[in-house]
C-alpha positions in Angstrom: 74.8 73.9 107.5 75.8 70.3 106.7 73.7 67.3 107.5 76.0 66.3 110.3 75.9 69.7 111.9 72.1 69.8 111.5 71.8 66.5 113.2 74.1 67.6 116.0 71.9 70.7 116.6 68.8 68.5 116.8 70.4 66.1 119.2 71.5 69.1 121.4 68.0 70.6 121.3 66.5 67.2 122.2 68.2 67.5 125.6 66.4 70.8 126.2 62.9 70.9 127.7 61.4 74.3 127.9 58.9 74.9 130.7 58.5 78.7 130.3 57.4 80.5 127.2 57.0 83.9 125.7 53.9 85.0 123.7 54.8 87.3 120.9 51.2 88.0 119.6 52.1 89.5 116.2 55.9 88.8 115.6 56.2 91.0 112.5 54.6 94.0 114.1 56.7 94.4 117.3 57.5 98.0 116.4 53.8 98.9 116.3 52.8 96.9 119.3 51.9 99.9 121.4 49.5 101.0 118.7 47.9 97.6 118.5 47.1 97.7 122.2 44.6 100.5 121.7 42.1 98.8 119.4 42.3 95.4 121.3 41.8 97.2 124.6 38.8 98.9 123.2 37.4 95.6 121.9 38.0 94.1 125.4 36.0 96.9 127.0 33.3 96.6 124.4 32.9 92.9 125.0 32.8 93.3 128.8 30.4 96.3 128.9 28.0 95.0 126.2 27.8 91.5 127.6 27.5 92.7 131.2 24.7 95.1 130.3 22.6 92.4 128.7 23.3 89.9 131.5 22.1 92.6 134.0 18.9 93.2 132.0 18.1 89.5 131.9 18.8 89.3 135.7 16.6 92.3 136.8 13.7 91.9 134.4 11.3 89.2 135.7 9.7 89.0 132.2 13.0 87.7 130.8 13.3 84.8 133.3 12.4 82.2 130.7 14.7 79.5 129.2 15.4 81.4 126.0 16.7 84.5 127.7 18.6 82.6 130.4 20.4 80.7 127.6 21.2 84.1 126.0 22.6 85.3 129.3 24.6 82.1 129.7 26.1 82.6 126.2 27.1 86.1 127.1 28.8 84.9 130.4 30.8 82.4 128.3 31.7 85.2 125.9 33.3 87.3 128.7 35.0 84.2 130.2 36.5 83.3 126.8 37.7 86.8 126.2 39.3 87.1 129.6 41.3 83.9 129.0 43.0 85.6 126.0 43.0 89.4 125.9 44.8 90.3 129.2 47.8 88.3 128.1 47.6 89.7 124.6 47.6 93.2 125.9 50.6 92.5 128.2 52.5 91.3 125.1 51.6 94.6 123.3 52.8 96.7 126.3 56.0 94.9 127.2 56.8 93.3 123.8 56.4 89.7 125.2 54.3 88.1 127.8 55.8 85.2 129.8 53.8 82.1 130.7 54.7 78.8 132.2 54.0 75.5 130.5 51.3 74.8 133.2 49.8 78.2 132.7 49.9 77.7 128.9 48.0 74.4 129.1 45.5 75.9 131.5 44.9 78.8 129.1 44.5 76.4 126.2 42.0 74.3 128.2 39.8 77.2 129.2 40.0 78.9 125.8 38.9 75.7 124.0 36.4 75.1 126.8 34.8 78.5 126.2 34.6 77.8 122.5 32.9 74.4 123.1 30.5 75.9 125.6 29.6 78.5 123.0 28.6 75.8 120.5 26.9 73.7 123.2 24.7 76.6 124.3 23.8 77.4 120.7 22.6 73.7 120.4 20.5 74.3 123.5 19.0 77.4 122.0 18.1 75.4 118.9 16.4 72.8 121.1 14.6 75.6 123.0 13.2 77.1 119.8 12.3 73.6 118.5 10.2 72.8 121.6 8.7 76.3 121.7 7.5 76.2 118.0 7.0 72.5 117.4 5.5 71.6 120.8 4.3 74.9 122.3 1.7 73.3 124.6 4.3 71.2 126.2 7.0 73.8 126.4 6.7 74.5 130.2 6.6 70.8 130.9 9.7 69.9 128.8 12.0 72.8 129.6 11.6 72.9 133.3 14.3 74.3 135.6 15.4 70.8 136.4 15.7 69.8 132.7 17.4 73.0 131.8 20.0 72.5 134.6 20.6 69.0 133.4 21.2 70.3 129.8 23.6 72.9 131.1 25.6 70.2 133.1 25.5 67.9 130.0 26.9 70.8 127.9 29.7 71.4 130.4 30.6 67.6 130.6 30.5 67.4 126.8 32.8 70.4 126.4 35.3 69.1 129.0 35.3 65.6 127.4 36.1 67.2 124.0 38.8 69.5 125.2 40.6 67.3 127.7 42.2 64.8 125.2 43.8 67.6 123.3 45.3 69.3 126.4 46.4 66.0 128.0 48.2 64.9 124.8 49.9 68.4 124.6 51.0 68.1 128.2 53.0 64.9 127.4 55.0 66.6 124.6 58.6 67.8 125.1 59.3 71.3 123.8 62.8 71.8 122.7 62.8 73.9 119.4 62.1 77.2 121.1 60.3 78.9 123.9 58.9 81.6 121.7 55.2 81.2 120.9 54.4 83.3 117.8 50.8 83.7 118.8 48.8 85.8 121.2 47.5 82.7 123.0 48.6 79.1 123.7 46.8 77.8 120.7 47.3 74.1 120.1 49.0 74.2 116.7 51.2 77.2 117.7 52.5 75.2 120.7 53.0 72.0 118.7 55.4 73.9 116.4 57.8 74.0 119.3 57.7 70.3 120.1 60.3 67.6 119.6 59.7 64.3 118.0 56.5 62.9 116.5 53.3 64.9 117.2 51.1 63.2 114.6 48.9 61.8 117.3 48.3 65.3 118.7 47.5 66.7 115.2 45.1 63.8 114.4 43.3 64.0 117.7 43.0 67.8 117.4 41.7 67.6 113.8 39.3 64.7 114.6 37.8 66.5 117.6 37.3 69.7 115.7 35.8 68.0 112.6 33.5 65.6 114.5 32.2 68.4 116.7 31.5 70.7 113.9 29.9 68.0 111.8 27.7 66.8 114.7 26.6 70.3 115.6 25.8 71.3 112.0 23.7 68.1 111.4 21.8 68.7 114.7 21.2 72.4 113.9 20.1 71.6 110.3 17.6 69.0 111.4 16.3 71.2 114.2 15.8 74.4 112.2 14.4 72.4 109.2 11.6 71.1 111.6 11.2 74.6 113.1 10.8 76.2 109.7 8.2 73.6 108.6 6.3 74.0 111.8 6.4 77.8 111.5 5.1 77.7 107.9 2.0 75.7 109.2 1.1 78.4 111.7 -2.3 79.9 111.0 -1.5 83.3 112.6 0.6 85.6 110.6 2.0 87.4 113.6 3.0 84.2 115.3 4.7 83.0 112.2 6.6 86.3 111.9 7.6 86.2 115.5 8.9 82.6 115.1 10.9 83.5 112.0 12.3 86.6 113.6 13.5 84.8 116.8 15.0 82.0 114.8 16.7 84.3 112.4 18.4 86.0 115.3 19.9 82.7 116.4 20.8 81.8 112.9 22.7 85.0 112.4 24.7 84.2 115.6 25.3 80.7 114.4 26.4 81.9 110.9 28.9 84.4 112.3 30.4 81.9 114.8 30.7 78.9 112.4 31.7 81.0 109.4 34.5 82.6 111.4 35.7 79.2 112.6 35.6 77.6 109.1 37.2 80.5 107.3 40.0 80.6 109.8 40.6 76.8 109.4 40.5 77.0 105.6 42.8 79.9 105.3 45.2 78.3 107.8 45.5 75.2 105.6 45.3 76.8 102.1 47.3 80.0 102.6 50.4 78.4 104.1 52.6 81.0 102.5 50.8 83.8 104.4 52.8 85.4 107.3 52.3 84.3 110.9 50.8 87.8 111.6 48.0 87.1 109.0 47.2 83.8 110.6 47.2 85.3 114.1 44.9 88.2 112.9 42.4 85.6 111.5 42.5 83.7 114.8 41.8 87.0 116.6 38.8 87.7 114.3 37.6 84.1 114.7 37.7 84.4 118.5 36.8 88.0 119.2 34.3 89.1 116.6 31.5 86.7 117.6 32.0 87.6 121.3 31.8 91.3 120.5 28.8 91.0 118.1 26.6 88.6 120.0 25.3 91.1 122.6 24.7 93.7 119.8 22.7 91.2 117.8 20.6 90.1 120.7 20.2 93.6 122.0 19.0 95.0 118.7 17.0 92.1 117.3 15.3 90.7 120.5 12.3 93.0 121.2 11.9 92.1 124.8 15.6 92.8 125.5 15.6 96.0 123.5 12.5 97.3 125.3 14.1 96.5 128.6 17.3 98.3 127.6 15.2 101.4 126.6 13.4 101.3 129.9 16.7 101.1 131.8 18.2 104.1 129.9 15.0 106.1 130.5 15.1 105.4 134.2 18.8 106.4 134.3 18.2 109.6 132.3 15.0 110.8 134.1 16.7 111.8 137.4 19.5 113.6 135.4 16.9 115.5 133.4 14.9 116.4 136.5 18.0 117.6 138.3 19.0 119.7 135.2 15.5 121.2 134.9 15.5 122.0 138.6 18.7 124.0 138.3 
């Protein structure tokens, strides 16, 4: 195509402004989309069931009504919320080939998806603060982490998350989309949507990168300082059992942190380094980055937190006892 014809096509496209889009999920695997629906549907069920079970345990067990377990339950609620913003639309695209979404719906999905991710990191910061107070200032724990202060921290986390996400979504809402109305992604991810835009989107890209970089940098600095002080305080404990319990609890949180941030960083690095990789590879990495932490978090807390594990065993014993009695009676 000549330069003049190319310019003519661009001018013609500039007069188009798409307000409805189609999500393709994995563009190169359209022939296998029905098979892809099975594992992702199973992942969705796993996330909903596992997270719901642990939230129920924290709710019904009075011994778990402390800040640490309430924060775990809150994290699991956000896990289910974040999953539900993405997977139903993804499953529809697998079943029907594409999943339609309006521009307004796309921006709403983007907002709530990124809000869930920011709430995840905010709650993990609150968990670090909880462990810091519990280990470094145990005598003042009940006075510092009162219900009022905990509610304030939750509201502050929500406000922080909204303030971080809103500029990205607001800037995206002001962009004209004329290149295509096909989003080669399973969700309205910011960069996937910007590929369809007309004109200069450098401001959107800079703001998106700045928000992500500054947030991760601040979080990692805060977490490093907090857990450094926690480890030093734990090493000074006279009781070996108390020291072991402190390290065990903190190691559980650190495993969750490592999985979440390593998934995020590896996805970002591969996206920028392996530009020659297919869109399906990038989408798969995005799915891993989003879904793996949300699926693994309840497993980690269920297996490594003694109080939650004991409560789960009690629940299963209570459920199985009537069945065994009924079976023995027959």
